[in-house]
N, C-alpha and C positions, 0 to 999 in steps of 0.2 A: 418478522421471522419468515424466511424463505422456505416454502414447502417444495421439496423436489420429489420426483417419482423415481422408482427403481431404474427406469430406462435412462435417467439423467445422472446416474452415479459416476460413470466414467468421465463425463464432462466435468463434474464437480471435483473429482480427483485431480484432473489436469489443471483446473482453476486453482486449487490449493497448492499444487506443485509450483505453479508460476508465482503464487503469492509468497511462498517460502524463499524464492530467489530474491525477493525484496527484503523480507524480514519475518521473523517468527510472529511478531505482533500482527502483521498483515494476514498471515495464515489463520491465527486465532480469531481474528475478527470474522473471517468466513465461517469458522467453526461455530461461533456463538450465534450466527444468524441463519443457520441452515439445519433442517431436520426433515425426516420422513415421518408421515403420520403413523402412529402405532396401530397395529392390526387388532382385530377382535377375534377371540377364540371361543369355540363352543364349549370346550372343556373348562370346568370350574375348579377342578382339583389340581393345584399347582405342583403336586408331587406325583401326579399320575404319568404313566407312559405317554398318554395322548397329549397332555400339555407339553411335556418335554419334547416330543416329536414336532409339535407345532413351533416351538422355539428353534429347534434345529433346522427345520425347513426354512425359517426366517434367516438363519445364519447362512444357509446354502444360497439363498436368493441374493443376499447382500454381498457375501464374499465371492460368489461365483465358483465355490469349491463344492465337491460332492461329499467330502468327509472332513473331519477335524482331527488333527493330531497335536499333542502338546508341544511337539518339536516346532510347530508353526510359530510358537511364541519367541523362538530364537531369531535374532536378526544381526546382521554384520555391524561391527563397531571398530573403529580405528583406536585400539587400546592405547598405543603410545601417545596419540593426540589427546585422548580423553583423560589420561592420568593428570594432566595439568589443566584440562579444560572440560571438567565434567558438567553434567546437568546440575543446576539451571544456567551456569555461566556461558555454556556454548550457545545458548539461545540469543545472547546479547540483548535480552529483554528485561527491563527493570520490573515490568509487571509479572513476568514469570518468576523472577528472583524473589520478589516480595511475597508472592503466593506460596512458593515453595518453603520459604522460611516461616511464614505464618502457619502453614499446615504442620510442619515439623515441630514447631514450638507447641502447638496444641497437643500433639502426640506426647512430647516429652513431659508436659504438665500432667498428663494422665498417669504416667508410669509411677508406680509406688512399689519399689523393690529395694531390699537391703543391698548394701555395698557388696560387690562380688557375686551377685546373683547371675544365673545363667539365662541367656535369652536366645531364642531361635528366631532370626529375622527371615521371614518367608518372602521369597521374591525380592531379594535385596537390591536388585537392579544396579544402579551406579555405586551403591555402597555407602552413601553418605550417612544414612541412619545407623548402619552397623558400626562404622568407624567412629562416629561421635559417641555412641554408647560404650564402645571398647575403650576409647580414650579416657573416659571417666571411671574405668575400672570394672565394668561388667564383662563376664565371660560370654562372648558372642559367637554364635554359629550362623554363618551367612549362607542361605540356600537360594540358588537360582538355576533355572534350566538353561540359561544362555551362557555358554562357555566364555564368550567375550566379556560378559559382565564379571564372571568369576576371575578371569585373568586381571581385569581392571581393579577389582577390590583387592586382590593379592598385591598388585604393584603399589596401589595407594597405601596399603597397610605397611609395606616395606619402607616406603618413603617416610612414613610417620613413625617408624620403628615400633609398630604395634605388634605384639606377640600373642595377646589374649584373644585371638580370633581364628576360627576354623572356617574354611570355605568348602561348600559342598555343591558340586555341579549335578543337579538332579531336579526332577519336578516335585510339586507339592506332596505327592503321595510317597515320597521318600520316607516319610514318617512311619509308614507301615513296616519298614524293614530296619528303621533306626534302632540302635541299641543304647541311645542316650536319653536322658530326661532333662527337662528344663523348668525353670521357675516361671518363665513367660514365653508365649508364642506371639509374634508380632506380625501383623499385616498392615503395611503402609502402601496404599494405592495399588494393591495387587490381588486381594481376595476375589475381586470381580473377574479375574482372568480364569478362574477355575470352573470348568464344566462339571466336574464331579464334586460339587461343593458339599452335598450331604454326606457323601463318603468321607471327604476330608474332615469335616467337623466331628464325625463319629470317631475317627482314628486319632484325633489330637489327644484324646484321653490317654492314649498309650505313651505319649512323650511328655506329659505335663506332670510335674511333681505335685504332691499334696499341697493344697492352698494356692496352686499356681493360677495364672490368669492368661486369657487371650485378650490382646488389644487389637481392635480394628480401627484404623485411622485413615481419614480422607477417602473413604469408600463410598460409592454411589448407593447409599441406603437412605431412601427418602420416599415419603408417600406421594410425591408428585407423579410417580409412575402409575399408569392406568392398569397395569397387570401386576400380580404378586411378585413375579420375577420375569425378566425379559432381556432380550438383546437391546441395548441402548440405541436410540435412533437420532441422537444429536450429531452435529456435524463432525466433531472430532472422532467419535466412535465409528461413524460410517466410514470415515477416511481410513482408519487403521484396520478395520475389518476388511474393507475392499482391497486395500493396498498390500497388507501383510497377512491377512487371514487370522488376525488375533481374535480371541474370545473377549467380548466386552459386555458383561452382564450388569444389570442393575436390579435392586431389590427394594420392594416396599418395606418400610420400617415395621409395619404390623406383621407382614409375612416373615421378616428376618427374626423377629422376636419368637414367633412360633417355631421357626426352623431351629433356632438355638435350643429351645425347650425340647423339641422332638429328638434332638441329637444329644441330649444330656447336659445342657448348659443353662445357667441362669444369666441372662443377658441384661445389661443396663445401658441405655442410650445416654451418653454424657452430653452430647449435642448432635445435631444432624450430621451423619457420616462418621461419627466417632462413638464406638461402643467398647465395653469391656465385658468379659464373661468369665464366670467361675463354674466349677462342676456342681451340678445339681445333687450329685450323689455323696458329697462330703457334708457332714454336719457342720453347721455354722455355730460356733460357740462364742458368745459375747460374755466376757468376764466382768466382774463387778467394777473394776476400775474404768471400763469403757461405758458403764451405765451411770456413773456418777453425774455426768453432765445432763442427763435426762431424768433426774430424780429431784425430789424436794426434801428439805429438812434432813439431809443425808451427809454421812461422812464415811471414809474408808477405814475399817478397823480389821487388821489381820487378813487383808485381801478379801474382805467381805463388805458389802454395801449395807451400812446400818442406817435405816430410815426411821426417824422419830414420828410418832403419830401426831398429826396436827390438832389444833383446838377445834377447827371447823372441818366440815366435809370438804374433801379436796382430792385431786388426782396426785398421787404420790410417786408414781413411776410412769414414764411415757417413753416414746422412742422404741428402738434405736434407729428408726427411719430406714427400714430395709426395702430393697427391691426384690420381689419374688416372682418367678414365672408361674404360669398356669400349672396346677397340680395339687397333690395332697401332701400336707406337712404335719409333722408332730412337733408341737412346741412344749418345751419343758422349762419351768422356772423352779430353780432350787432355792428354797428359802425356809427360814425358821420363823414361825409365827406363834406368839403366845396364845393360849387358849382363851384369854379374855377378849380376843379380837374375832372369835367365831361369830359369823353373821354380820360382821362389820366391814369386811373386805370384799371387793368385787373386781372382776376382770372384764375387759372388753378389748377388741382389736379393730383399729380403724386404719384407713389409708388415704392417700391423696389429700393431705392436710385436713383430715377429719371429715372430708366430704363423703367418703364411702365407709359404711359399717360392714366389717367382715365377720365380726362376732358380736352379737348383742350382749349388753351388760348382763353378767350373771354373778351370783354370789360364789365365793370360794367355799367349797364344802368342808365340813369338819374333818372328814377322812383325809382330805388333801392337806389340811393343816397338820394332822397327826403324822402323816407319812413324810412330810418335809419337802414336798414338791407338788407343783401343779402340772398336770398333763392336759394339753388341749389340742384337739385335732382341728386343722384348718384346711378347707378345700377352696381353692381358687379356680374360678372358671376362666380367668384371664390373668395376665400379669398385672401387678400393682406396684406403685412406687410409694415411698415414704410411709411404710407400714409401721404403726405404733402398737405395741403391746402394753396396755395401760392397767395399772392397779389403782383402784379408787378406795378411799376411806369414806364410808357413808354410815353415819350414825343417825338413824331416823329420829332419835330422841332430840336431836339438835333442832328439828323443825319447830317453828313457833306453834304449829298446829298441835304439837305434843308437849308443850311446856308443863302442863299439869301432870302428864305421865312422867316427865323427867323428875318433877318434884317428888312424886311418890316412889320413884325408883332411884333415889340418890346413891344407893349402894352400887349401882352399875352405870352411873353417868360418866360423861367424858372426863370429868375432873379426875376420875380414877385411871383414865387411859392416857393422860397427858404424857406420862413418862414411859409409856410402852414403846417398844421399838420392834421392827422386823429386820431380819438379817438375810440378805440375798447374796448367793455365791455366784450363780451364772445363769444365763439364758441360752438355751440350745434350740436351734431350728433345724429340723431334719426332714429331708425330702423322703416320701414314702413311695417306693417302687411298687407298681401293681402289675 
């Protein structure tokens, strides 16, 4: 890896320009092998003004500009040429083509929306993502600050006779004045251009429908960065910052998770650079049919999960393998439990494939059985994956240690409990605002 100094930036730009005259692949080889050392800052609070000013000073040093405006992100494009030769085809690079299709396929595999759902494609660029989603029936709004890109997407849509697409020429913060709501907001290789990223995330709540999702795809979100968030110092980023003045940010995964949490989102990393987020403020209701797969001795009867009490001590309900951000939650299990099971049912909560205990095993109280639901508070000091809310059937009379006691209390032994069942309607997980 070639380490260059700030004084060598202009020479590097010239070297890349010359490489582009040969091929895109030649330029990208230079990008891969060039970087500037990341700086160290005294400020440790990544959302402080001091830290932000440090990053902006870095931008000024690399770009050679005294200020940044979002209009800087606009650059000239020959629209008529690009209609028939858009990215990645215009690179004439098999490597670029393969990478683009690979990343786009990952994004498409993440999207889980009903037919006809509405999608806001942020920073739509060349329009390929928007057009493919529109072609399969989604209602797409394509947003980009670059007027040339907007013209390009419009012309490509006309050629394909696509009518279910709206094109908006504006920056990301258009959402603050938008009068539309969407089922999903999509960032494909563009979130990292937003200097006002915290403000942007807070305002997405305004344009997202209930149960809507944000998808982040092919974004530089990785713990390889030495700073919580930073201007990226790799060769390609240095080139476009210096040559065009673009904003090229990168985020550590741990910081990005905290950022989503702070702005009201529950984020889940699907894989490095690919995230999805849902609103923290909406109750997550998992109905009985969704819990069938994570229960034992169970069937669905009248939209309720009926669980038969087993012969031996066992976990009778587990899952549903949730990802929850840091914060306080209220968990509610709606169920009908016969009185014979008082002192025989227990609850605990675990995560990370049972390696972390979030709630120690406790018995379900008689008053909870009588009222028909269990209320449990859960406080998470960090985000957790694969959270399981588990119900245990534990009859201590089953222990060989208590065989004699079992014999003496035959009127309340398991034999009388074999046919007993519990009935579960729903599990609700609610974030508690403080």
